C-alpha positions, -999 to 999 in steps of 0.1 A, spaced: -420 -225 -344 -456 -215 -336 -483 -240 -343 -521 -236 -342 -538 -262 -321 -571 -263 -302 -578 -227 -311 -545 -215 -296 -511 -205 -310 -485 -226 -291 -447 -224 -289 -419 -235 -267 -386 -215 -263 -354 -228 -248 -326 -208 -232 -291 -214 -217 -304 -210 -182 -331 -196 -159 -317 -161 -159 -320 -159 -197 -355 -173 -197 -366 -148 -170 -350 -119 -189 -369 -130 -220 -402 -132 -201 -396 -97 -186 -392 -82 -221 -422 -101 -235 -442 -87 -205 -436 -52 -217 -448 -60 -253 -479 -78 -239 -488 -49 -217 -483 -24 -245 -505 -45 -268 -530 -51 -239 -529 -88 -248 -515 -110 -221 -503 -146 -228 -509 -178 -210 -474 -189 -203 -453 -211 -180 -416 -213 -171 -396 -242 -158 -359 -235 -155 -347 -227 -191 -380 -234 -209 -409 -210 -216 -441 -222 -231 -468 -200 -246 -505 -206 -254 -520 -176 -271 -558 -171 -277 -581 -141 -278 -606 -145 -250 -629 -117 -261 -632 -133 -295 -645 -166 -282 -611 -181 -273 -600 -183 -310 -567 -172 -326 -569 -137 -340 -546 -111 -354 -539 -100 -318 -523 -134 -311 -503 -133 -343 -490 -98 -335 -479 -108 -300 -464 -140 -314 -443 -119 -338 -431 -96 -310 -422 -127 -290 -402 -141 -319 -384 -107 -322 -374 -108 -285 -363 -144 -288 -340 -136 -317 -318 -117 -293 -310 -149 -274 -298 -170 -303 
């Protein structure tokens, strides 16, 4: 699901509706805050798009991005 492109990890997640997408984003926010690694993301109705990169490592993909991506995948698994 995740692909590395332009020094970013990118993924798109689809949900049944806006409420599910928003709930997902809320839970991801807790993981991001705990890891002190905050995503660039967007939401339109039932779709959430992520673009992860580590700014303090020169805007490249690092282990921090992979760790957050893994947490995001775990949260998403609850919605399938």
